[in-house]
Every structure is written in structure tokens, then in C-alpha cells.
C-alpha positions in Angstrom: -14.1 16.6 -27.3 -11.7 13.5 -27.3 -12.7 10.5 -29.2 -11.8 7.0 -27.9 -8.5 6.9 -29.8 -7.4 10.3 -28.4 -8.5 9.2 -24.9 -6.3 6.2 -25.2 -3.3 8.3 -26.2 -3.9 10.9 -23.5 -4.1 8.1 -20.9 -0.7 6.6 -21.8 1.7 6.1 -18.9 4.8 4.1 -18.1 4.9 1.3 -15.6 8.3 1.2 -13.9 9.2 -2.1 -12.2 5.6 -2.7 -11.0 4.3 -5.4 -13.3 2.3 -8.2 -11.7 2.5 -11.9 -12.5 -0.6 -11.7 -14.6 0.1 -12.9 -18.2 -0.9 -11.2 -21.4 -3.1 -13.5 -23.4 -1.8 -15.0 -26.6 -4.6 -13.3 -28.5 -3.9 -9.9 -27.0 -0.2 -10.2 -27.7 -0.9 -11.1 -31.3 -3.3 -8.2 -31.6 -0.6 -5.8 -30.4 1.9 -7.3 -32.8 -0.5 -7.0 -35.7 -1.2 -3.4 -34.9 2.5 -2.5 -34.5 3.4 -3.5 -38.1 0.7 -1.1 -39.4 2.9 1.8 -38.4 4.3 4.1 -41.1 7.7 3.1 -42.5 10.1 4.2 -45.2 9.2 2.9 -48.7 7.2 0.1 -47.0 10.5 -1.8 -46.6 9.8 -2.3 -42.9 13.5 -2.3 -42.1 12.9 -3.5 -38.6 12.5 -6.8 -36.7 10.4 -7.5 -33.6 11.5 -10.3 -31.3 8.7 -11.3 -28.9 9.6 -13.0 -25.7 7.5 -14.3 -22.8 10.5 -15.8 -20.9 10.6 -13.7 -17.7 13.8 -15.2 -16.4 15.7 -14.5 -19.7 14.4 -11.0 -19.9 15.5 -10.4 -16.3 19.0 -11.9 -17.1 19.5 -9.9 -20.3 17.7 -6.7 -19.5 17.5 -6.5 -15.7 13.8 -6.1 -15.9 10.8 -8.3 -16.7 7.1 -8.3 -17.4 4.5 -10.6 -18.9 6.0 -10.1 -22.4 8.8 -8.2 -24.0 9.0 -6.9 -27.6 12.5 -6.1 -28.8 12.4 -3.7 -31.7 15.5 -3.8 -33.9 16.8 -2.1 -37.0 17.0 -5.0 -39.5 18.5 -4.8 -43.0 19.3 -8.6 -43.0 15.8 -9.7 -44.0 15.7 -7.6 -47.1 19.4 -8.4 -47.8 18.6 -12.1 -47.7 15.6 -11.7 -49.9 17.6 -9.7 -52.5 20.3 -12.4 -52.5 17.7 -15.1 -53.0 16.4 -13.2 -56.0 19.9 -12.7 -57.4 19.9 -9.0 -56.6 21.7 -6.7 -54.1 20.1 -4.7 -51.4 22.3 -1.6 -51.5 22.1 1.0 -48.8 24.1 3.6 -47.0 24.8 2.6 -43.4 24.0 6.1 -42.0 20.7 6.1 -43.8 20.0 2.5 -42.7 20.6 3.3 -39.1 18.5 6.5 -39.1 15.6 5.2 -41.2 15.6 1.8 -39.5 15.5 3.4 -36.0 12.6 5.6 -37.0 10.7 2.7 -38.5 11.3 0.5 -35.4 10.3 3.3 -33.0 7.1 4.1 -34.9 6.2 0.4 -34.7 7.0 0.3 -31.0 4.9 3.4 -30.2 2.0 2.0 -32.2 2.3 -1.2 -30.1 2.1 0.9 -26.9 -1.1 2.6 -28.1 -2.6 -0.8 -29.1 -1.7 -2.3 -25.8 -3.2 0.6 -23.8 -6.5 0.2 -25.8 -6.6 -3.4 -24.5 -6.0 -2.3 -20.9 -2.3 -3.6 -21.0 0.3 -1.5 -19.3 3.8 -0.9 -20.8 7.3 0.5 -20.5 9.5 1.6 -23.4 13.1 1.3 -22.3 16.6 1.8 -23.8 18.1 -0.8 -21.3 19.2 -2.8 -24.4 22.1 -0.3 -24.8 23.3 -0.4 -21.2 26.5 -2.2 -20.5 27.7 -4.4 -23.4 24.7 -4.3 -25.8 26.3 -7.3 -27.7 24.8 -9.5 -25.0 21.4 -8.9 -26.7 22.7 -10.3 -30.0 23.8 -13.5 -28.2 20.6 -13.9 -26.2 18.3 -13.6 -29.2 20.5 -14.8 -32.1 20.4 -11.5 -33.9 22.4 -11.3 -37.1 26.0 -10.2 -36.4 25.7 -7.4 -39.0 22.8 -5.4 -40.5 20.8 -5.6 -37.3 20.7 -3.4 -34.2 18.4 -3.4 -31.2 16.7 -0.1 -30.8 14.3 -0.3 -27.9 12.5 -2.8 -25.6 8.8 -2.7 -25.0 7.7 -4.4 -21.8 4.0 -5.4 -21.6 1.9 -6.5 -18.6 -0.4 -5.3 -15.9 0.7 -2.9 -13.2 0.3 -4.0 -9.6 -1.0 -0.6 -8.6 -2.6 2.3 -10.6 -0.3 5.3 -11.0 -1.0 8.2 -8.7 -0.5 10.6 -11.6 0.8 10.8 -15.1 4.0 12.8 -15.6 3.5 16.1 -17.4 4.6 16.7 -20.9 6.0 19.9 -22.4 3.9 21.2 -25.3 3.4 24.8 -26.3 6.4 27.0 -25.2 8.3 23.8 -24.6 8.6 21.4 -27.5 6.1 22.8 -30.1 7.2 25.6 -32.4 5.2 27.5 -34.9 6.9 27.9 -38.3 10.4 28.3 -36.9 12.6 27.1 -34.0 13.6 29.8 -31.6 15.9 29.8 -28.5 14.1 30.5 -25.2 14.1 33.8 -23.5 15.2 34.0 -19.9 11.6 34.2 -18.8 10.6 31.2 -20.9 13.6 29.3 -19.4 12.4 30.2 -15.9 9.0 28.8 -16.9 10.6 25.6 -18.1 12.6 25.2 -14.9 9.4 25.6 -12.9 7.7 22.9 -15.0 10.5 20.5 -14.4 10.6 21.2 -10.6 6.9 20.2 -10.3 6.8 16.9 -8.3 4.3 15.4 -10.8 7.0 15.7 -13.5 9.5 13.6 -11.5 12.5 15.8 -11.7 12.2 18.1 -8.6 15.8 19.2 -9.0 16.5 20.1 -12.6 20.1 21.0 -11.9 20.8 17.5 -10.7 18.9 16.1 -13.6 21.1 17.9 -16.1 24.2 16.7 -14.4 22.9 13.1 -14.7 22.4 12.1 -18.3 25.9 12.9 -19.5 27.4 10.9 -16.6 25.0 8.0 -17.1 25.6 8.0 -20.9 29.4 7.7 -20.3 29.2 5.0 -17.7 26.3 2.9 -18.8 26.2 3.4 -22.6 29.9 3.7 -23.4 30.0 0.4 -25.4 27.3 1.4 -27.7 29.5 2.9 -30.5 31.7 -0.3 -30.8 28.6 -2.4 -31.1 27.2 -0.1 -33.8 30.5 -0.4 -35.7 30.5 -4.2 -35.5 27.0 -4.4 -36.8 28.0 -2.4 -39.9 26.4 0.9 -39.1 29.5 3.1 -39.3 29.6 6.6 -37.8 31.5 9.5 -39.4 34.0 9.6 -36.6 34.7 5.8 -36.9 35.5 5.7 -40.6 35.0 2.5 -42.5 34.4 -0.8 -40.6 
């Protein structure tokens, strides 16, 4: 039997471009923010920042989408670096660790915000639109630190105009869950995965076209992501020192 928390999780769904003009109350927005920062994080350093915006016009201009509120979750080493300097210390970190750990911390906070919002009857959409085109526009729009800070994901909050006809399926056993060890799928298991992805409720219908798409989209829409990472101080092995 599902308790109320599990019911909330199992009723999660994304709202794509269907938010109404109804605002999210200041109290509910604060409740979501207060819940999000309770997410687990490495060493309780909370190496992330959350920029909350209720400016629909600016969100549309910067992200190409809008809702009642937007929460921009970022990797943020600047806050702890500033605090260390204020105390006469140095906040030393490895850039690869910072990017990985900060991304995990920020994403955990974002997903916690989604669950909190759903428990209040608020709809949401998590989107990586922050990385499309030139992501440095996000720095300019929200005055993010030039270095030590990187936008990870945007959470849109609001109320859907219409109720979803169905929730997209999710792979579980024999799909994404393994017992003890990872294993490559047998041909029969791969046929079962293809059948799952072809199901209309899962939104793919044509898995062949789907698999042709992400690589092309990544090259065309996200090609400026690596330079932005380098400028922010999160070097990648192939880039060397920055």
C-alpha cells in the first residue's frame, strides 16, 4: 500500500508548454524552496545556488518558456569561496569534483522541489533549456558569477491548463534496475525494450528516429556548452587548463 508521500511521487508528471496564468502563491513558493534545501548534499557544503524568478517575460526571453515561477539550479562554488576568503582561508577544490558534486547537489535539490510542489498541487517541468544555444546568456540575465558557477537545470512551476491524459511510462526492472551487477541486454530483452518505447503512452512511437535525434540535437543545440564550462573554471580533461 502506498502512503501519501509515495502517492505523490508516483503521481509526478511533467507539464510541457501548458501552464496557465494562475500564479503560485508567495507562501507556496517559499514552502517549495524551504523543502528543496533539505535535499542531501556532499559534506553539507550545499555547493549550489537557486535563483527564483517570477518574471514571465524574462523567462520567455532567456529560456523560451515560461510559467508562474522558475527556479534556476546552479553549481555554485563562489559562495563558499567568498566565505573562505572572508575568514582568511582558501576554499580549495578540484574542478572536475566541483562540477560533478555540485551538479548532483543541485539536481537533488531540484527533484526535491518537484516533489514538494506536487504535494501542494503545483505542476512542474524540469528542463535543460539553460544549455541550448549560448548558455552564457543565462549568466548575463541573472548576474551569475563569471567563474565558479554553472547553471544545471531549470524548474518551471505553475498550474497546467489541462490535466494530462496519461503519465509517460518509466523503465524499471529489466530496464534501468539491476540486481548486484550490470549486464548487457540479450536480444530478447532488447526487443522488449523496443516494444516499451514504441508504446504511444511513452511518447516515442519510433525508437529508431528517437535514437537518431539526441546526437543531432546535442551537436546543434548544445554545442556551446563546453566553452561555457571552461570559462566558468570547470575544466574538462580534453580542454586542459583554463
